C-alpha positions as CSV (number, residue, x, y, z in Angstrom):
1,M,6.9,11.1,-27.5
2,N,8.9,13.3,-30.0
3,K,9.4,16.9,-31.0
4,A,6.3,16.8,-33.3
5,W,4.1,15.8,-30.3
6,L,5.5,18.6,-28.2
7,D,5.1,21.2,-31.0
8,N,1.5,20.1,-31.5
9,A,0.7,20.2,-27.8
10,V,2.3,23.6,-27.4
11,S,0.4,25.0,-30.4
12,W,-2.9,23.6,-29.0
13,A,-2.1,25.1,-25.6
14,A,-1.2,28.5,-26.9
15,D,-4.4,28.7,-29.0
16,L,-6.8,27.2,-26.5
17,K,-9.6,29.6,-25.5
18,F,-12.2,29.1,-22.8
19,E,-15.0,28.8,-25.4
20,D,-13.1,25.8,-26.9
21,I,-13.5,23.8,-23.7
22,P,-16.6,21.5,-23.6
23,T,-19.1,22.2,-20.9
24,D,-18.6,18.9,-19.1
25,V,-14.8,19.5,-19.0
26,V,-15.4,22.9,-17.4
27,E,-17.7,21.2,-14.8
28,E,-15.0,18.6,-14.0
29,A,-12.5,21.4,-13.7
30,K,-14.8,23.1,-11.2
31,N,-15.0,19.8,-9.3
32,Q,-11.2,19.8,-9.1
33,I,-11.3,23.4,-7.7
34,F,-13.8,22.3,-5.1
35,S,-11.6,19.3,-4.1
36,T,-8.4,21.2,-4.0
37,L,-9.7,24.1,-2.0
38,S,-11.2,21.7,0.5
39,A,-8.0,19.8,0.9
40,I,-6.1,23.1,1.4
41,Q,-8.4,24.3,4.1
42,L,-8.5,21.0,6.0
43,G,-4.8,20.6,5.7
44,R,-4.2,24.2,6.9
45,Q,-6.3,23.7,10.0
46,S,-4.5,20.5,11.1
47,E,-1.6,20.2,13.5
48,E,0.6,19.3,10.6
49,G,-0.7,22.3,8.6
50,R,0.3,24.7,11.4
51,K,3.8,23.3,11.4
52,I,3.9,23.7,7.6
53,S,3.1,27.3,8.1
54,L,5.9,27.7,10.6
55,S,8.3,26.1,8.1
56,F,7.5,28.9,5.6
57,G,8.0,31.6,8.3
58,L,4.3,32.1,8.9
59,S,2.4,32.1,12.1
60,G,0.8,28.8,12.9
61,E,-2.6,30.5,12.8
62,D,-2.0,32.5,9.5
63,G,-4.5,31.8,6.8
64,I,-4.4,32.1,3.1
65,A,-5.0,35.8,3.2
66,E,-1.6,36.3,5.0
67,V,0.1,33.9,2.6
68,L,-1.1,35.8,-0.5
69,K,0.6,38.9,0.9
70,R,3.9,37.2,0.1
71,S,5.1,36.3,-3.3
72,P,2.7,34.3,-5.5
73,K,5.3,31.5,-5.8
74,E,5.5,31.1,-2.1
75,A,1.8,31.3,-1.7
76,A,1.3,28.5,-4.2
77,S,4.0,26.4,-2.5
78,V,2.4,26.8,1.0
79,M,-1.1,26.0,-0.3
80,A,0.2,22.9,-2.1
81,S,1.8,21.6,1.1
82,W,-1.4,22.1,3.0
83,S,-3.3,20.3,0.3
84,M,-1.1,17.2,0.6
85,V,-1.5,16.6,4.3
86,H,-4.5,14.2,4.4
87,D,-4.1,12.7,0.9
88,F,-7.5,14.3,0.3
89,D,-6.9,15.2,-3.3
90,D,-8.3,14.0,-6.7
91,V,-6.7,12.0,-9.4
92,M,-7.2,11.7,-13.2
93,L,-5.7,9.5,-15.8
94,G,-2.1,10.7,-15.6
95,G,-1.9,11.7,-12.0
96,H,-2.8,14.0,-9.1
97,T,-2.6,17.2,-11.0
98,G,-4.7,19.5,-8.9
99,H,-2.0,20.5,-6.4
100,S,-0.4,22.5,-9.1
101,T,-2.9,23.0,-12.0
102,V,-5.6,24.4,-9.7
103,I,-3.4,26.4,-7.3
104,V,-1.0,28.1,-9.7
105,P,-3.5,30.0,-11.9
106,L,-5.7,30.8,-8.9
107,V,-2.8,32.3,-7.0
108,L,-1.6,34.2,-10.0
109,A,-5.1,35.8,-10.5
110,L,-5.6,36.6,-6.8
111,S,-2.1,38.0,-6.2
112,S,-2.3,40.3,-9.2
113,G,-6.0,41.0,-9.3
114,S,-5.8,40.6,-13.1
115,G,-7.2,38.1,-15.5
116,S,-10.6,36.4,-15.3
117,A,-12.2,33.2,-13.9
118,E,-12.4,31.9,-17.4
119,E,-8.6,32.4,-17.8
120,I,-8.0,30.5,-14.6
121,I,-10.0,27.5,-15.8
122,T,-8.3,27.6,-19.2
123,A,-4.9,27.6,-17.7
124,Q,-5.9,24.8,-15.3
125,V,-7.3,22.6,-18.1
126,T,-4.3,23.3,-20.4
127,A,-1.9,22.1,-17.7
128,N,-4.1,19.1,-16.9
129,E,-4.2,17.9,-20.5
130,I,-0.5,18.2,-21.2
131,A,1.0,17.3,-17.9
132,A,-1.3,14.3,-17.4
133,R,-0.3,13.0,-20.9
134,I,3.4,13.3,-20.1
135,N,2.9,11.5,-16.8
136,I,0.7,8.7,-18.2
137,A,3.5,8.1,-20.7
138,C,5.7,7.4,-17.6
139,A,3.2,5.0,-16.1
140,L,5.2,1.8,-16.6
141,G,8.4,3.5,-15.6
142,Q,10.2,4.1,-12.3
143,T,7.7,6.4,-10.6
144,R,4.0,7.2,-10.7
145,G,1.3,8.6,-8.4
146,Q,2.0,11.4,-6.1
147,M,5.6,10.5,-5.9
148,A,6.0,11.6,-9.5
149,S,7.1,15.2,-8.8
150,H,7.9,15.8,-12.4
151,L,4.1,16.1,-12.9
152,H,4.1,19.3,-10.9
153,L,7.2,20.6,-12.4
154,V,5.7,20.7,-15.9
155,A,2.1,21.4,-14.8
156,T,3.3,24.5,-13.0
157,A,5.3,25.8,-15.9
158,I,2.4,25.2,-18.3
159,A,-0.3,26.8,-16.0
160,R,1.8,29.9,-15.3
161,A,2.9,30.3,-19.0
162,K,-0.7,29.9,-20.2
163,F,-2.2,32.3,-17.6
164,L,0.5,34.9,-18.3
165,G,0.0,34.5,-22.1
166,M,3.6,33.8,-22.7
167,G,3.0,32.4,-26.2
168,R,4.2,29.3,-28.1
169,E,8.0,29.8,-27.9
170,M,8.2,30.7,-24.2
171,L,5.7,27.9,-23.3
172,R,7.8,25.4,-25.2
173,K,11.0,26.6,-23.5
174,S,9.3,26.6,-20.1
175,I,8.3,23.0,-20.5
176,I,11.8,21.9,-21.5
177,F,13.4,23.8,-18.6
178,S,10.9,22.4,-16.1
179,L,11.9,18.8,-17.0
180,S,15.6,19.4,-16.9
181,S,16.0,18.5,-13.3
182,T,13.5,15.8,-12.3
183,G,13.3,13.6,-9.3
184,K,11.0,11.6,-7.1
185,Q,10.4,11.2,-3.4
186,S,11.7,8.0,-1.8
187,L,9.2,5.6,-0.2
188,P,10.4,6.3,3.3
189,A,9.9,10.1,2.7
190,F,6.5,9.7,1.1
191,L,5.0,6.9,3.3
192,G,6.9,7.3,6.5
193,S,7.4,11.0,7.2
194,D,6.0,14.5,6.9
195,A,8.4,15.1,4.0
196,K,5.5,13.9,1.8
197,F,3.7,17.3,2.4
198,F,6.4,19.0,0.2
199,C,6.3,16.6,-2.7
200,A,4.3,19.0,-4.9
201,S,5.4,22.3,-3.3
202,T,9.1,21.9,-4.0
203,A,8.3,21.0,-7.6
204,I,6.0,24.0,-7.9
205,R,8.9,26.3,-7.0
206,S,11.1,24.9,-9.7
207,G,8.4,24.7,-12.3
208,W,7.5,28.4,-11.6
209,E,11.1,29.4,-12.1
210,S,11.3,27.6,-15.4
211,C,9.1,30.3,-16.9
212,D,11.5,33.0,-15.6
213,I,14.4,31.1,-17.0
214,A,12.7,30.8,-20.4
215,L,11.9,34.6,-20.4
216,S,15.5,35.4,-19.6
217,G,16.6,34.2,-23.1
218,L,18.7,31.3,-21.8
219,Y,18.9,28.3,-24.2
220,P,17.0,25.0,-23.5
221,S,18.2,22.2,-25.6
222,D,15.6,19.8,-27.1
223,N,18.1,17.1,-26.0
224,I,16.8,17.6,-22.4
225,L,13.6,15.9,-23.5
226,F,14.5,13.9,-26.6
227,G,18.2,13.3,-26.6
228,R,20.2,10.3,-25.4
229,A,19.6,9.8,-21.7
230,G,17.0,12.7,-21.9
231,F,13.7,12.8,-20.0
232,F,11.7,10.6,-22.3
233,E,14.3,8.0,-22.9
234,T,14.9,7.7,-19.1
235,M,11.4,8.0,-17.8
236,V,9.2,6.6,-20.6
237,P,9.7,2.9,-21.1
238,Y,6.7,2.5,-23.4
239,C,3.7,4.5,-24.5
240,R,1.3,4.0,-27.4
241,P,1.0,7.3,-29.3
242,E,-2.7,6.9,-29.7
243,L,-3.1,7.6,-26.0
244,I,-1.4,11.0,-26.0
245,D,-1.8,12.2,-29.6
246,N,-5.5,13.0,-29.1
247,I,-5.0,16.3,-27.3
248,G,-8.0,18.6,-28.1
249,S,-10.3,15.7,-29.0
250,E,-10.0,13.5,-25.8
251,W,-10.0,15.3,-22.5
252,F,-8.1,13.8,-19.6
253,T,-9.8,16.2,-17.2
254,L,-13.0,14.2,-17.8
255,T,-11.3,11.2,-16.1
256,N,-10.9,12.9,-12.8
257,S,-11.8,10.9,-9.7
258,I,-12.5,12.7,-6.4
259,K,-12.0,11.3,-2.9
260,I,-14.7,11.5,-0.3
261,Y,-12.4,10.1,2.4
262,P,-9.0,11.5,3.5
263,S,-6.9,8.5,2.4
264,C,-5.1,6.9,-0.4
265,G,-7.6,6.3,-3.2
266,Y,-6.7,2.6,-3.4
267,I,-8.5,2.2,-0.1
268,S,-11.7,3.9,-1.0
269,S,-13.7,0.8,-2.1
270,T,-12.8,-0.8,1.2
271,I,-14.1,2.2,3.1
272,D,-17.2,2.2,1.0
273,C,-17.9,-1.4,2.0
274,V,-17.5,-0.5,5.7
275,Y,-19.9,2.4,5.3
276,M,-22.4,0.2,3.5
277,L,-22.3,-2.4,6.3
278,M,-22.6,0.3,9.1
279,S,-25.6,1.8,7.4
280,K,-27.5,-1.4,7.8
281,G,-27.0,-1.4,11.5
282,G,-26.2,-4.3,13.8
283,I,-22.4,-3.5,14.0
284,D,-20.9,-2.4,17.3
285,S,-17.1,-2.3,17.1
286,A,-16.9,-3.7,20.7
287,D,-18.8,-6.8,19.5
288,I,-16.7,-7.6,16.4
289,D,-14.9,-11.0,16.4
290,S,-13.0,-10.5,13.1
291,V,-12.8,-8.5,9.9
292,E,-11.6,-10.0,6.7
293,I,-10.7,-7.8,3.7
294,K,-10.2,-9.4,0.3
295,T,-8.7,-6.8,-1.9
296,N,-6.7,-5.7,-5.0
297,I,-2.9,-5.5,-5.4
298,F,-2.7,-1.8,-4.9
299,N,-4.6,-1.9,-1.6
300,Y,-2.7,-4.9,-0.5
301,G,0.6,-3.2,-1.4
302,V,0.0,0.1,0.5
303,E,-1.0,-1.9,3.6
304,K,2.4,-3.7,3.6
305,L,4.4,-0.6,2.9
306,S,2.6,1.6,5.4
307,Q,3.0,-1.0,8.1
308,L,6.8,-0.9,7.6
309,Y,6.8,2.6,8.8
310,L,4.1,2.3,11.5
311,K,5.8,-0.6,13.1
312,N,9.3,0.8,13.0
313,S,8.6,4.3,14.3
314,T,7.4,5.8,17.5
315,V,5.6,8.5,15.5
316,K,2.4,7.6,13.8
317,S,2.7,9.8,10.8
318,V,-0.4,10.9,9.0
319,S,1.4,10.0,5.8
320,S,1.5,6.4,6.9
321,L,-2.0,6.3,8.4
322,T,-3.7,7.6,5.3
323,F,-2.1,4.6,3.4
324,C,-2.9,2.0,6.0
325,P,-6.2,0.1,5.2
326,T,-6.3,-1.8,8.5
327,Y,-6.0,1.4,10.5
328,I,-8.6,3.2,8.4
329,V,-11.1,0.3,8.7
330,A,-10.6,0.0,12.4
331,S,-10.9,3.7,13.0
332,T,-14.0,3.9,10.8
333,L,-15.7,1.1,12.8
334,V,-14.8,2.6,16.2
335,Y,-15.9,6.1,15.3
336,G,-18.7,5.3,12.8
337,K,-17.0,7.5,10.1
338,F,-13.7,8.3,8.6
339,T,-12.9,12.0,8.3
340,V,-9.8,14.1,9.1
341,D,-10.8,13.9,12.7
342,N,-9.8,10.2,12.6
343,L,-6.2,11.4,11.9
344,R,-6.0,13.7,14.9
345,K,-3.6,12.7,17.7
346,D,-6.3,11.8,20.2
347,S,-8.0,9.5,17.6
348,V,-4.8,8.0,16.4
349,E,-3.8,7.1,20.0
350,D,-7.1,5.5,20.9
351,P,-6.4,2.0,22.2
352,A,-9.7,0.7,20.9
353,V,-8.6,1.4,17.3
354,W,-5.3,-0.5,17.7
355,A,-7.0,-3.4,19.5
356,L,-9.5,-3.7,16.7
357,M,-6.7,-3.6,14.1
358,K,-5.4,-6.9,15.5
359,K,-8.7,-8.5,14.5
360,I,-8.4,-7.4,10.9
361,S,-6.9,-9.5,8.2
362,L,-6.2,-8.2,4.7
363,K,-5.9,-10.8,2.0
364,Y,-4.7,-10.6,-1.6
365,D,-7.4,-11.4,-4.1
366,A,-6.3,-12.4,-7.6
367,K,-9.6,-11.5,-9.3
368,H,-9.8,-8.1,-7.6
369,S,-6.1,-7.5,-8.5
370,A,-6.6,-8.4,-12.2
371,A,-9.6,-6.0,-12.4
372,S,-7.6,-3.1,-10.8
373,L,-4.4,-3.6,-12.7
374,M,-5.7,-4.3,-16.2
375,T,-8.7,-2.0,-16.4
376,G,-8.6,1.6,-17.4
377,V,-7.1,3.8,-14.7
378,P,-4.6,4.0,-13.0
379,V,-2.4,2.0,-15.5
380,G,-4.6,-0.5,-17.2
381,I,-5.0,1.4,-20.5
382,V,-1.2,1.5,-20.8
383,L,-0.4,-2.0,-19.4
384,S,-3.1,-3.8,-21.4
385,N,-1.7,-2.4,-24.7
386,A,2.0,-2.9,-23.8
387,P,4.2,-5.5,-25.6
388,F,5.3,-8.6,-23.8
389,T,8.7,-7.4,-22.6
390,K,7.4,-4.1,-21.2
391,A,4.3,-5.7,-19.5
392,F,6.4,-8.5,-17.9
393,G,9.0,-6.0,-16.7
394,F,6.4,-3.8,-15.1
395,I,4.6,-6.7,-13.5
396,S,7.8,-8.2,-12.2
397,K,8.8,-4.9,-10.5
398,L,5.4,-4.3,-9.0
399,S,5.0,-7.8,-7.7
400,G,8.6,-7.7,-6.3
401,L,7.6,-4.5,-4.3
402,V,4.2,-5.7,-3.1
403,F,5.3,-9.3,-2.2
404,S,8.7,-8.3,-0.8
405,G,9.6,-10.5,2.2
406,E,7.4,-13.4,1.1
407,S,8.7,-16.8,-0.1
408,R,10.2,-17.1,-3.6
409,L,7.5,-19.6,-4.5
410,K,4.7,-17.3,-3.5
411,L,6.3,-14.4,-5.3
412,W,6.7,-16.5,-8.5
413,F,3.1,-17.7,-8.3
414,Y,1.5,-14.3,-7.9
415,R,3.8,-12.9,-10.6
416,M,2.7,-15.6,-13.0
417,L,-0.9,-15.1,-12.1
418,L,-0.7,-11.4,-12.8
419,F,1.1,-12.1,-16.1
420,Y,-1.7,-14.6,-17.0
421,S,-4.2,-11.8,-16.3
422,W,-2.4,-9.5,-18.6
423,W,-2.2,-12.2,-21.3
424,T,-5.9,-12.9,-21.2
425,S,-7.1,-9.3,-20.6
426,K,-9.0,-7.2,-23.1
427,K,-7.0,-4.4,-24.5
428,E,-8.4,-1.0,-23.4
429,S,-9.6,1.3,-26.2
430,F,-8.0,4.7,-26.7
431,N,-11.3,6.1,-28.0
432,D,-13.4,8.0,-25.6
433,I,-11.2,7.8,-22.5
434,S,-13.9,9.4,-20.4
435,E,-15.6,6.0,-20.6
436,L,-12.7,4.3,-18.8
437,K,-13.2,2.9,-15.3
438,K,-11.1,3.1,-12.2
439,K,-11.8,-0.3,-10.6
440,L,-10.3,-0.9,-7.1
441,P,-12.4,-3.9,-6.0
442,S,-12.6,-4.9,-2.3
443,T,-14.8,-7.3,-0.3
444,V,-15.2,-6.8,3.5
445,K,-16.6,-9.5,5.8
446,I,-17.3,-8.6,9.4
447,T,-18.0,-11.5,11.8
448,M,-19.7,-10.6,15.1
449,N,-19.1,-12.3,18.4
450,D,-22.6,-13.9,18.1
451,G,-21.7,-15.5,14.8
452,V,-23.6,-13.0,12.6
453,I,-21.7,-12.2,9.4
454,H,-22.0,-9.0,7.4
455,V,-20.5,-8.8,3.8
456,A,-20.2,-6.0,1.3
457,E,-18.4,-5.7,-2.0
458,Q,-17.5,-2.5,-4.0
459,S,-15.7,-2.4,-7.3
460,I,-15.5,1.3,-8.2
461,P,-15.4,3.7,-5.3
462,R,-18.0,6.5,-4.9
463,G,-16.8,9.6,-6.7
464,F,-14.4,7.7,-9.0
465,L,-14.3,7.3,-12.7
466,G,-17.0,4.9,-13.9
467,N,-19.1,5.2,-10.7
468,S,-20.1,8.9,-10.6
469,D,-20.8,11.6,-13.2
470,W,-19.7,15.2,-12.6
471,L,-23.0,16.1,-11.0
472,E,-22.9,13.3,-8.4
473,K,-19.3,14.2,-7.7
474,R,-20.4,17.8,-7.2
475,R,-22.8,16.8,-4.5
476,Y,-20.0,14.9,-2.7
477,L,-17.7,17.9,-3.1
478,H,-20.3,20.3,-1.6
479,E,-20.1,18.2,1.6
480,K,-16.3,18.0,1.4
481,Y,-16.1,21.8,1.1
482,R,-18.5,22.3,4.0
483,S,-16.4,20.1,6.2
484,G,-13.3,22.0,5.3
485,M,-14.8,25.4,6.0
486,G,-17.1,24.6,8.8
487,S,-14.8,25.6,11.7
488,I,-13.6,28.9,10.1
489,S,-16.7,30.3,8.3
490,S,-20.3,30.9,9.0
491,K,-22.9,28.7,7.3
492,E,-24.0,31.7,5.1
493,R,-20.4,32.3,4.0
494,I,-19.9,28.6,3.1
495,E,-23.0,28.4,1.0
496,S,-22.1,31.7,-0.7
497,N,-18.7,30.2,-1.6
498,I,-20.2,27.0,-2.9
499,A,-22.4,29.1,-5.2
500,I,-19.3,31.0,-6.4
501,I,-17.5,27.8,-7.4
502,D,-20.7,26.3,-9.0
503,D,-20.8,29.4,-11.2
504,F,-17.0,29.9,-11.2
505,Q,-16.4,30.9,-14.8
506,H,-18.9,33.8,-14.6
507,R,-17.4,35.3,-11.4
508,S,-15.1,38.3,-11.1
509,I,-11.6,38.0,-9.6
510,D,-12.7,40.2,-6.7
511,S,-15.5,37.7,-5.8
512,L,-13.0,34.8,-5.8
513,F,-11.2,36.3,-2.8
514,N,-14.1,35.0,-0.7
515,L,-13.0,31.4,-1.6
516,L,-9.8,31.8,0.4
517,H,-11.6,33.4,3.3
518,I,-10.3,36.8,2.6
519,E,-12.4,39.5,4.2
């Protein structure tokens, strides 16, 4: 990344109009709005959500209407914290952008009563496209995923600057200021505590203020991004320019995957398998002898990491549970589903779930791992095109984290196996990124006490890139939204709100207040 790339991205962003955005991109943006609003409402109604409200000086029962009476910056921060509670977000090539790109322009419009629904979507898509490109350039570096808080720093600055019409110069300055003080959450904070809920919200505050700093006339040096020890030299070990130079012709928003379960996306294929087996009947959790899960490196890794915090803490944090495949599979089998209710205290403390967890083994599968790591999203398009030194460095660090605590021989063997997969893998094309796939293969085998065996395999989770088009995702999201609003709205109100989002770009700002349950 260089100054020419930034100048081109800023010019594109400043000139972008709603009518320039392809129809399918608009529909995926609306899917992202559905997903984010559902996550906000479900998070707000949880025990953790009420505590988040208290941390912002709100009543534990205050809703979004009360939040919007405060400053828009604070409203965006609270809503982003609620949206993080259950890990029930969405993710595109380049990260989990919705916590900032959806929330910031929506809050700006509702708090001011100005602008239009088209301008909200335009700001959202603008922020998606630039912020996701910056983040995918960091994919082989020191941080990625939701822990990459710099994503929300820059996304917030872009979304706010675009919605307010700040122009090229101020947008450019806002981006530079936003990336002047970056950081990331530690693993214990993210996977083992409630600090995770503030990963996006703290970045939103700083990103928001970057626009104010830019407007003040203060000087942002280009060296912050491009100089020695600047952002890109520090955070971007390698990135092919073809992946990020295509802004305006390739749309990262089209790569968005939506979650239909409140959990880390890496686990979604495993949950799909359990649902497939339960739908066939003949599975009673009390009659299960054993469950074997053969899975990919990402799923295997989050199990090991989450167990570190579940085993060494008296508190079973939602942040750990949503990243723990064995808990999620056990809870799904006991309750016949996996929703936010499975993360409530009474469900978490159910002895039947923890007893069944002891019967579950999760095994690393080399074939599944090669497919998830070398294909498309989350990092395959970057890794498969990386040179030897960069690929080997990334694989070494990843395997060191995932196989930590295991024998040196086993670590060496799996590292070499992954490197062989990289060496023999097909390089992903940079053309038509919407055709990429997000493979997270998993195989689940359930053996019953009577010896009957049930097996299911899923490569790409439902709702993920390569499995579902925008229309199929929309059907999933309608149900996700209904579950989020079911306890606080009438059926008529919920269906009315669904119709509003389906037709979002044509709605008035006044009508959008209904989406946040504002009477």
